[in-house]
N, C-alpha and C positions, 0 to 999 in steps of 0.2 A: 412689833413690841419689844422693847429692851425688857428682859425678865429681873424683876426686883432681887432675888434671891443672890445671896453674895456667891462669888465666882467659884469658890472654894465647897460651900454646899452643895452648887450647879454638879460640880465634878465627881463628888462622890455618890449624888443619886444618878448619872450617869453612869458610872462602873458598877453602881448596886445595877441598875433595870440591865446590862450586858450581862453581868452577871448571875440575874435571874431567868433572861433567854438564852444562857446558856446552859440552866439546867435543866430548862425545860425541853431543852434538843434532845430528839430520842438520838440515842448510840447506833449508829452504824450496826448491821446484824452480824452477827459470828457467822463466820462463811463456811468453820466446821460442823457446825450447829446444822447450816441449811442445808448441808451438803448432805448430809446424814439423811436429814429428813427425806429430800429430794430422791436419795438411793432407797429409800426405803417403798416412796411411796411410789416408781420408776420399775422398782423392782430388779436394780440393778447390781446391789449386793450380790446375790445369786446368781447375778450371769456373769457365763467364763465364756461363752463363745455363742455364737448367733449365725444364724445364716437367713437371709432375706429375701425374697423375689420381686419385681416389681417389672411396670414398663411405662412406656411415656413419651415424653419426648425432653430431647438432650440438645446439648449445643457443644459444638468443637469449640472450645475456649483455646484462644492466638490464632484461627487460623478466618480470619474477616479475611471477605472480598475485596471490602475496602477498609483502607486502613481506619483506625478508629471506630470504624460500624459493629453493630452487633454481632457475636459468632455465627457461625452457620447452623442451623437446626437439620436435627438428623432427629429420625423414629429409634427411639427404643424399645425394638417388639421382647426382649428379655433382658435384664439388667438381675443377676444373681451376687449378694455380695455375701461372703463370710468372713466370718472374724476372728480370731483369738486374741484377745482380749491381755490375757498372758504374756504373750509373745510380740505382742504387737504387727500379727501378719495378718494380713488383707487379703484375698483374691475376688476381683470382680471378674464372673464372666458372662461377656456381654454378645449379644444378638440384633445389631444395627443398619439401618440403611440412611440412604440421604434422603433429606425431605425438602432439598432443598439444590439445584445445580450449580451452585455459583458457592467461592467458596474452598479450605483445601482441607487436611484432612485424614490425605492420604485412603481415601475410601472410594469405593469401588463407584462410579455417577449411577448405575444401574447394577440390583440386585442386593442382597444381602451378605453382610459379611460377621464373623464370629471373631472373637480375639476374648484372651484372657491375661488379664494384669494384675500385680503381685508387687508388693511389701512388703518386707519382713524387716522391722527395726531400721538399721542404714541403709537396708538393699534393695531394692526395686527392679524389675525386671518383668518383661511381657513371654507370652507362653504360646508357640502354635506347634501344636503336636507334640512331638518331645524336645522339642529343638526350642531352647530360652533364648532370648535375645538379653543382655541386659540394660538397663536404661535407669540411671544415676541421676540424670535431670528429673525423672518422674518422683525422686522418693521427696522429695521437703510437698509436695503437693498430694501424695497420697498418704503422706504421716497426718499429714492436716485431716483428709476427709476421715481416716478413720476416727479421729478424736473430735471431731465437730461431731458422729454421730449422737443421736439424744443419750445413752447410758456413756458413751466412749468421752464425751465430754466432762462427763460427774467424775468417771476415774480419775481422768486428769488431771482434773479440776483437783484431786483429794489427794494429788501426790506433793504440796504444800506449796505456798506461796501465794492462794488465792484471797482475793479482796471483794467482799460483801459492799451491797448499798443498794436501798431502797429506789423501787421505781415507781411509777405512777402505778394506778390500779390492783397494788398490792403484791407487784410484780416485784423479787428479787433479783437483781445482776449481781452474777458473782464474777470477777473475773481471774483470767493467769496469763503463765508467759512460757512458751514452750522455750526456751533460748535456742537462737540459730534457725528455727521453721517456723515459727508462726505466735498470735497473740491470740486470744480467745475469750468472748464474753458472754453466759449462757445467760440466760433470762427464765427464769423460774415461777410459775405461773404460784397461785397461794393453794392449786391443789395440789402441788410439787413437781409436776410437770413440768418439761424441758419445751417451751412451744420455740424457740428463738432464738440462732446463736449465730452472732457477729465476731467475724476472726479476720485476721490480717495474714496472710503469708507470707514469703519470700518467692519473689519470681524472678529470673533473668532478664527480661525486658521492662515488666513493670515496676520493677522493685516490691514496694511493698504494697499489696494488692486488696483490698475491702471484699469479704465475703461475709453475705447474708443467709442463712441457712434457718427454712422454718419447717414447722412439725404441728403437724394438725391430723384430727380425726384420727386419737387416742382410741384404741381398743384390746381390752385385758386378751393377754395369750401366754398358756404357759405359766402363770403367776408374773409374766412383768405386762406392763405398760407400754404398745407400741402405735408408736403412728400412721397411719395408712394414706397420709398425701404426705411428700416431702417435695420441697422448692427451695431452690439454690442460686441465685447471682453471683456472679462473677467478674470484677471488673465493670459495675456495673449494668453490666449485659446478664439476662436469665443463662444460666450452665443445663437445670435440673427442672423437672418438673413430673415428676413419681408417683402412681401408684401402687403400694404394694398391695400384694397379692396370696402373697403365704410369707409366716416367718416362722421359723423352725428354733427355740430355746436350750441352748446347749447342747449343741446336738454334736454328735462326733466327727472331728476333719482333722484331714493328713495334707498338712504346706510345707514340703519343706523344701529350703531354700538350696536352687540345683547349683550345679558347681561353676557355671561359666558366667551366673551371676554373682556369686561370694566371690571368685578369684578376678573382676572384672577390673580392667586397668589401663585408662590412654592407654590405647597402641596408635600410630603414627606413622603411616609408611610414605616411600615417595618415586614416583616414576619420573624420569625426565621422559618428556614426549615432545622438543626441541629444545632446539638450542633458549639456553633462557627460560623456559616454560616448563614446570611439575606439578604432576597430578599428586595431589597429596590425600591420601586416603588411610583406609588402616579402622574406618568406623562403622558408621550406619551414616555418616552425612561428609562428603568430601568436599575440597579447596582447592586453589589452584593459586600457584605462585609464581609472576612474571616479573623477570630482573629487567631495569633500567639504569643507564650508566652510574649512575646517582642517586637510583630508590628502587622501593622494591612494592610493586602492587601485590595485594593478597586478594581474592578473590571469594568473599564469604568465609564468615565467622559464624560456626551455628552454634545451636545447642544453648552451652552456658562457657562463665569463665573454666570451666576445667577443661572442656574440649580447647578452646581455644587457644586459651595458655600451653598445652603443648603443642599444638600447631605451631604455635610463634616460636616455639623455641626449638622446632625440628627447625622452620625455617630458617634458622639465626644459625644454623648445624650447617645448612645445604651452602646459605649465601653468608659466609660472615663478614660484621663491617656495614652493612649496607643497611638504612634504617628501612622499615615498612612504612611507607608514608603514606599511603591509598589503600584503605578497603574497601571492594565493592560488595553491597550490599543487595541481592537477587532480587529479596522481598521482605515484606515484613511479617511474615508468619513466623511463629515466635521461635521453631526448633532452627530457623533461619539465621532470625535475629540476634541469638541468645549469650552469644559473644560478642556482638555488639561495643560493649562496655569495656571488653577486656584489651578492646582494638583501641576507645580513647584513651586507656589508660596507660599504650602503649606511643600514644602520642599522633595517630592516623587520622586523616581525616577522609570521613564514612562519605561515600558515594552512593547514591540512593536516588529512587525514582522521584520526583518533586512531591508528589503525593505523600509520600514518607515522612517527609520531616518535620510537619508542624506535630505528626503523632509521635515520632520521636521523640523531640522538644519537650513535648509534654511528659513524656514517660521518664525520658532522663532527670526530669527536673524533681519528678516524685523523690519523695522520703525514699529512704533505703539504710533503714536502721536496725531492721528486724536481721540481717545476713548482709553487712554491707561487702561489697563489693568488690574487684578489680579497681574499675573508676574511682569508687568513694576514698579507696586508702590511697589512689593517686593525687585526687586532687586538681584531678581536671575536666575542662568540662567541654564535650562535645564538638567537632567542628564538622558543617556538614558541606557535600556539594553536589546540590540538585540536579537530575537529568530529565526536564520536562521529557524527551523524546531520543534523544540522541548527544554522544558525549565521545569524543575524539582525544586519547591522550596519545603523542607520536613525539616522538625524537628521533634521531639521526638512526638509529638502530630498529626501530620499532614503530608500528600504531598497535593500538590497542583501542577499540570499537567498543562502546557500549549502548547498547539502544534497547526502547521499551517494544516489549512484546505485547500487540496490543489484539481485543476480541476474545479472549480465552474464559475461560469459565474458572479457573484456578487465583487469581489475585490480577485484582486491577493496578497493580502499578508494580509491575512484573520487570525485571532487567534481564537480560544476557549478554555476555563479551563474545564479541567476533576480533579475532588476527586475522588479518587477512594475507601478510605474509604465510603464514604457516598454514593458512586454513583450518582453523581448528575456533569450536563454537564451545563455548562453556554455559551452560546453562541448568535450572535448577526446576523439578518435578516438572514441567512440560515434557519430559522424555527420561523414562528410568529405564533403562534397558536390562527385558528380561534375558533369565541363564539363554547361553547362547543352541541353537537348533530350535529353541521354545517356534512352533510354529504363528502364523498372525494369527491377533484375534477377529472372532466371525464379524464383532460391529470394531471398527478403530476406536480407539480412545480421544475424545474429544480435545482433550489436548496436547496427543502427538500431530491430530489432525490442523491444531492452531499454531503448534511453532511452525510444520511447514509453510503453513499459510505467509506466518512473516519472515522465514528466511525467503521465500520467491519473493512476498512484496520489497526486502531490501536489497534483494538480487547475491543475497553471499553466499560465495564461491567454497561450500564446506566441506572437505574432506572425512574429520574426523570431530567425533563429538566427544567432550570429556563431561559427563556429567557430574552432578552435584550429587546426588546417589546415584552407587554404581558404578558400572565398570567401563573403561573408552573402547568406543566401538568406532567403527565404520559408520558412516552417516548415512550406507544403506541400509545400516540396518531398523532406522527411524521412518525411512521410505518403505521398507518390508511392512513396517508394526500398521502403515498407514493404507497397503496396498496401492498407494500412488506410485506413478512411474516416475523412476530420475530427471531430473531438466540435464537435458545434453549441452 
């Protein structure tokens, strides 16, 4: 029906109605007031240090057996987390064992393993006895874990810049950013307790990675409220399901930063193992450089931008003027794929097992805004060369064979590189040589046995192994570890 009111009057009435609706709308909650009330209800105001012990199930992020699959499950026999909020320092003392045989993580296939993991400000490291191993690639994740704890998220949000909004059921959402590391939104219930934290952190492989942490079964402990059930998903799959068994409020903590971690820098060394072949070491993960007449092949770009860019600069010094045109990725596990974005920025084509390609294509298409990396800065798109079972790159000077490793428990999309003229085998994680003169294990490692099976299946005549962890060794060391006779 056509309105009989004059157009001017209709406009005035419409404007008045809009003004009335706006005046009736509730203003957004005041973030500072919400955080203050929640901090009082949670006891965060008087909480400076914290230690809690839990047990349950964990999952090894970034170490899936199949690319794009769920993270491998582990049993957390004990997790003791100690936090000093004032110094942003956290220690995790962990006793774990595998709950399923497939997938990575560096854990023994049988028995328990103890580990200590630390972060303090911008420094991360792992500790074994008195030996500290720097872990700069862990800084972002561990800081993120520290500040999404139920009391930590309130303290982090109160630093400034938090935004509050009303949610369903009386829940208030408080969002904030930690530039270059993560973003987070705390869901605070009407009782003032933090029930859920949705966060996003910067990962070297996945880019901006979503995390959901839920806190349930709160109980009063020494003046604070603490959840006895903690669950977390990361990248869409579970990573934690914990039952808290003990909480200590404001314990005395001694967590100093060791010099090895404080003075960490990317160290790159090289050893020429054959004409035109260099073993690139100096850190926890190795690479191998292979020279062709018109280009270079780099096997493995590990960890993150920082490590891979240091390797690339070292390579440019070894062979000036030749571009890195091909990068071979051994498998999709994040410690071995974390530098692929830097390789893309360099203009290299990524050679990887065929099942990895769809996973990497999805991962590299995700937003990467929190901590833009070399690929984002270069504005390049990745180029992949898929290897179903075998690829040979050859010219008049050498042959480079890329073979799939099949049937092993570590990864279902696993590659090794073989140089037939030099009789060199390059592999990751299938065999990590132990220190010299180490006696063979009572039970052979399944990954070692599987590597021997694949070498013999493919009839590879190997003299030396260039492992992507550890030192160059004769192939006899592998056979000794498996207690198998050398082929004649």
